[in-house]
C-alpha positions as CSV (number, residue, x, y, z in Angstrom):
1,M,-44.7,112.7,-65.9
2,R,-45.6,114.7,-62.8
3,V,-49.3,114.4,-63.6
4,M,-48.9,110.6,-64.0
5,E,-47.2,110.5,-60.6
6,K,-49.9,112.7,-58.9
7,S,-52.7,110.5,-60.3
8,G,-51.1,107.3,-59.1
9,F,-50.8,106.0,-62.7
10,L,-47.0,105.8,-62.5
11,E,-47.3,103.5,-59.4
12,K,-49.9,101.3,-61.1
13,A,-48.1,100.9,-64.4
14,G,-44.7,100.5,-62.6
15,A,-42.0,103.2,-62.8
16,E,-39.7,100.7,-64.5
17,N,-42.0,100.8,-67.6
18,F,-41.3,104.5,-68.2
19,C,-38.2,105.5,-70.1
20,G,-36.4,108.7,-70.7
21,H,-35.5,107.9,-74.4
22,I,-37.3,106.0,-77.1
23,D,-34.4,103.6,-77.5
24,D,-34.6,102.6,-73.8
25,A,-38.3,102.2,-74.2
26,L,-37.9,99.8,-77.2
27,K,-35.3,97.8,-75.2
28,R,-37.7,97.5,-72.3
29,A,-40.5,96.4,-74.6
30,A,-38.3,93.7,-76.1
31,E,-37.5,92.5,-72.6
32,I,-41.2,92.3,-71.7
33,T,-42.1,90.5,-75.0
34,E,-39.3,88.1,-74.6
35,K,-40.4,87.2,-71.1
36,E,-44.0,86.7,-72.2
37,E,-43.0,84.5,-75.1
38,T,-40.9,82.4,-72.9
39,Y,-43.8,81.9,-70.5
40,R,-46.3,81.1,-73.3
41,T,-43.9,78.6,-74.8
42,G,-43.3,76.9,-71.4
43,V,-47.0,76.7,-70.8
44,K,-47.6,75.2,-74.2
45,D,-44.9,72.6,-73.6
46,Q,-46.5,71.7,-70.3
47,C,-49.9,71.1,-71.8
48,R,-48.4,68.9,-74.5
49,R,-46.7,66.6,-71.9
50,R,-50.0,65.8,-70.1
């Protein structure tokens, strides 16, 4: 983790995307996926209305 910090990678990727345990990482991935799916669905719905 220290190497990623020193290189600036942690800042670019976002510290909130690094977890201390695999279960926490899987929860974070599910949150991100859910947000992206909600966004995609909303965009598709907007395109259909036009």
